[in-house]
C-alpha positions as CSV (number, residue, x, y, z in Angstrom):
1,Q,0.1,-12.7,44.9
2,T,-0.9,-15.2,42.2
3,Q,-4.3,-13.6,41.7
4,L,-2.7,-10.2,41.4
5,E,-0.4,-11.5,38.7
6,Q,-3.3,-13.1,36.9
7,K,-5.2,-9.8,37.0
8,R,-2.1,-7.9,35.7
9,N,-1.7,-10.5,32.9
10,L,-5.4,-10.2,32.0
11,L,-5.1,-6.4,31.9
12,E,-2.1,-6.6,29.6
13,E,-3.9,-9.0,27.3
14,L,-6.9,-6.6,27.1
15,K,-4.6,-3.6,26.4
16,D,-2.9,-5.6,23.7
17,A,-6.3,-6.5,22.1
18,V,-7.3,-2.9,22.1
19,R,-4.0,-1.8,20.6
20,R,-4.4,-4.4,17.8
21,Q,-7.9,-3.3,17.1
22,E,-6.9,0.3,16.9
23,E,-4.0,-0.7,14.6
24,F,-6.3,-2.6,12.3
25,T,-8.8,0.3,12.2
26,A,-6.1,2.8,11.3
27,N,-4.4,0.4,8.8
28,F,-7.6,-0.5,7.0
29,A,-8.8,3.2,6.9
30,H,-5.4,3.9,5.3
31,E,-5.8,1.1,2.8
32,L,-9.2,2.3,1.7
33,K,-8.0,5.7,0.5
34,T,-6.5,4.8,-2.9
35,P,-9.1,2.3,-4.1
36,M,-12.0,4.4,-2.9
37,T,-10.5,7.4,-4.8
38,S,-10.4,5.3,-7.9
39,I,-13.9,3.9,-7.4
40,L,-15.4,7.3,-6.8
41,G,-13.5,8.6,-9.9
42,Y,-15.0,5.9,-12.1
43,A,-18.5,6.3,-10.6
44,D,-18.4,10.1,-11.2
45,T,-17.3,9.5,-14.8
46,L,-20.3,7.2,-15.3
47,L,-22.7,9.8,-13.8
48,T,-21.4,12.8,-15.6
49,V,-19.8,11.7,-18.9
50,R,-21.6,10.0,-21.8
51,L,-19.5,6.9,-22.5
52,Q,-19.6,4.3,-25.1
53,R,-21.0,0.9,-24.1
54,Q,-17.6,-0.7,-23.9
55,Q,-16.2,2.1,-21.8
56,Q,-19.2,1.8,-19.4
57,E,-18.6,-1.9,-19.0
58,R,-14.9,-1.4,-18.4
59,A,-15.6,1.2,-15.6
60,L,-18.2,-1.0,-14.0
61,S,-15.9,-4.0,-14.2
62,Y,-13.2,-2.0,-12.4
63,I,-15.6,-0.9,-9.7
64,S,-16.8,-4.4,-9.2
65,S,-13.3,-5.9,-9.0
66,E,-12.0,-3.3,-6.6
67,C,-15.0,-3.8,-4.2
68,R,-14.3,-7.5,-4.2
69,R,-10.6,-6.9,-3.6
70,L,-11.4,-4.7,-0.6
71,S,-13.7,-7.3,0.8
72,R,-10.9,-9.9,0.6
73,L,-8.3,-7.4,1.9
74,S,-10.4,-6.6,5.0
75,V,-10.2,-10.2,6.1
76,K,-6.5,-10.5,5.3
77,M,-5.7,-7.4,7.2
78,L,-7.6,-8.7,10.3
79,E,-5.4,-11.8,10.1
80,L,-2.2,-9.7,9.5
81,T,-3.0,-7.6,12.5
82,G,-3.5,-10.8,14.5
83,L,-7.1,-10.1,15.6
84,Y,-8.5,-13.4,14.4
85,E,-8.0,-16.2,12.0
86,T,-11.1,-16.7,9.8
87,G,-10.0,-19.5,7.5
88,E,-11.6,-17.6,4.7
89,A,-8.8,-15.7,3.1
90,R,-5.5,-16.9,4.6
91,F,-2.2,-15.7,3.2
92,A,-2.1,-17.6,-0.1
93,P,0.7,-16.7,-2.5
94,T,0.2,-17.8,-6.1
95,E,2.3,-17.4,-9.3
96,N,1.7,-14.0,-10.9
97,S,2.8,-12.3,-14.1
98,V,4.8,-9.4,-12.7
99,K,4.2,-7.2,-15.8
100,S,0.5,-7.6,-15.5
101,F,0.8,-6.8,-11.8
102,L,2.6,-3.6,-12.5
103,E,-0.1,-2.6,-15.0
104,D,-2.8,-3.3,-12.3
105,S,-0.8,-1.1,-9.8
106,R,-0.7,1.8,-12.3
107,Q,-4.4,1.5,-13.1
108,L,-5.3,1.6,-9.4
109,N,-3.3,4.8,-8.9
110,L,-4.3,6.7,-12.0
111,C,-6.6,9.1,-10.2
112,R,-3.9,9.8,-7.6
113,L,-1.3,10.4,-10.2
114,K,-3.5,12.7,-12.3
115,E,-4.0,15.0,-9.3
116,K,-0.4,16.1,-9.6
117,N,0.0,15.2,-13.3
118,I,2.7,12.7,-12.4
119,C,3.9,10.1,-15.0
120,L,4.4,6.6,-13.6
121,E,6.9,4.7,-15.8
122,L,6.7,0.9,-15.8
123,Q,9.8,-1.3,-16.3
124,C,9.8,-5.1,-16.1
125,E,12.9,-7.2,-16.9
126,P,12.5,-9.9,-18.1
127,A,9.1,-9.1,-19.7
128,D,7.8,-12.6,-18.9
129,L,8.9,-12.5,-15.2
130,K,6.7,-14.4,-12.8
131,K,6.8,-14.4,-9.0
132,N,4.9,-16.0,-6.2
133,F,3.0,-13.6,-3.9
134,D,-0.4,-12.7,-2.4
135,K,-1.7,-10.3,-5.0
136,D,-4.1,-8.4,-2.7
137,L,-1.4,-7.8,-0.1
138,L,1.4,-6.9,-2.5
139,L,-0.9,-4.4,-4.3
140,S,-1.4,-2.7,-0.9
141,L,2.4,-2.6,-0.5
142,V,3.0,-1.1,-3.9
143,N,0.1,1.4,-3.5
144,N,1.7,2.6,-0.3
145,F,5.1,3.0,-2.0
146,I,3.4,5.0,-4.8
147,D,1.3,7.1,-2.4
148,N,4.4,8.2,-0.5
149,A,6.3,8.9,-3.7
150,V,3.5,11.1,-5.0
151,K,3.4,13.0,-1.7
152,A,7.2,13.6,-2.0
153,S,7.1,14.6,-5.7
154,A,6.5,17.9,-7.4
155,D,3.7,18.4,-9.9
156,N,4.5,17.3,-13.5
157,S,7.2,15.0,-12.4
158,R,7.7,11.3,-12.8
159,L,8.0,8.0,-10.9
160,I,9.4,4.6,-11.8
161,L,7.8,1.3,-10.9
162,E,10.4,-1.3,-11.7
163,A,10.6,-5.1,-11.3
164,T,13.6,-7.4,-11.9
165,A,14.3,-11.0,-10.9
166,E,15.9,-9.6,-7.8
167,K,13.6,-6.8,-6.6
168,L,10.5,-4.7,-7.0
169,M,10.9,-0.9,-6.4
170,V,9.3,2.5,-6.6
171,Q,11.7,5.4,-7.4
172,D,10.8,9.1,-7.0
173,F,12.8,12.2,-7.7
174,G,11.4,14.3,-4.9
175,K,12.6,15.9,-1.7
176,G,14.2,12.8,-0.1
177,I,14.3,11.6,3.5
178,P,16.9,12.9,6.0
179,A,19.5,10.2,6.9
180,E,18.5,10.4,10.6
181,D,14.9,9.5,9.7
182,L,15.6,6.5,7.5
183,D,15.6,4.0,10.3
184,K,12.4,5.4,11.8
185,V,10.0,5.7,8.9
186,T,8.8,2.1,9.4
187,E,7.8,2.8,13.0
188,A,4.1,3.2,13.6
189,F,2.8,6.8,13.4
190,Y,6.3,8.2,12.6
191,M,6.1,11.0,10.0
192,V,9.1,12.8,8.6
193,D,7.1,16.0,7.8
194,K,4.4,16.0,10.5
195,S,2.6,19.2,9.5
196,R,2.4,18.1,5.8
197,S,1.3,14.6,6.8
198,R,-1.5,15.9,9.0
199,A,-2.6,18.2,6.2
200,N,-3.0,15.4,3.7
201,G,-4.6,13.0,6.1
202,S,-1.7,10.6,6.6
203,V,-1.4,8.8,9.9
204,G,2.1,7.3,9.4
205,L,1.1,3.6,9.1
206,G,1.8,2.9,5.4
207,L,5.4,1.6,5.7
208,V,4.6,-0.3,8.9
209,L,2.0,-2.3,7.0
210,C,4.4,-2.7,4.0
211,K,7.1,-4.2,6.3
212,K,4.5,-6.7,7.7
213,I,3.5,-7.6,4.2
214,A,7.2,-8.0,3.1
215,D,8.0,-10.1,6.2
216,I,5.1,-12.5,5.8
217,H,6.3,-13.2,2.2
218,G,9.9,-13.6,3.3
219,F,10.9,-10.5,1.4
220,Q,13.4,-7.8,2.6
221,M,12.2,-4.2,2.5
222,K,14.8,-1.5,2.1
223,I,14.8,2.3,1.6
224,E,17.5,4.4,0.0
225,S,17.2,8.2,-0.1
226,E,19.2,11.4,-0.7
227,I,17.9,14.9,0.2
228,G,16.9,16.8,-2.9
229,K,17.4,13.8,-5.2
230,G,14.6,11.4,-4.2
231,T,13.9,8.1,-2.6
232,C,13.9,4.5,-3.7
233,V,11.8,2.0,-1.7
234,F,12.0,-1.6,-2.7
235,I,11.6,-5.2,-1.7
236,E,14.2,-7.9,-2.5
237,W,12.2,-11.0,-3.4
């Protein structure tokens, strides 16, 4: 009986390891989409457009910094998923200028926003606001918020990325989320509009990852939405 229980326990551990590996693979593939779109956009511009020296250096600097961030993020996501602890890039919050962080978030999503000609408005109050967080992980969280907002929004519309001393939020004015789905959107692989999500390549993991990132910071993630009026996703920090 003891040996049988040990075998069952071992089998459960193996299943759990496989599940976590699959979760990491899906999460990381999801996280690659936005920065890779931007990197490819800058690379194509360098190849097809005659730029001034300063513009070339700016594009190459962006490509270099994003590749380095993805390298760091891969290690952090392995740790976040619980596959292993490397000691290389542990969760390490530092003090950041929030206004500068918002600008970085907009820059990272420019290509995505241009696809639908969506304007992303930045608001930071106070302007010199500083907060402690892991910048790589929080960029992933905001990128997911913006990506979902873009999907829910019509062409030629607008989004708001706002930070105050109490919260950080992304507001869209799109189709909204049905009340019965609000408690489920942070479940793995749950998609409100399944046919639309499959068509644009979504696997329903973005908000699951966001919740993990918020939790590890000690932040509270919340979603407010109204059909036909839009959605506000935010963290209380």
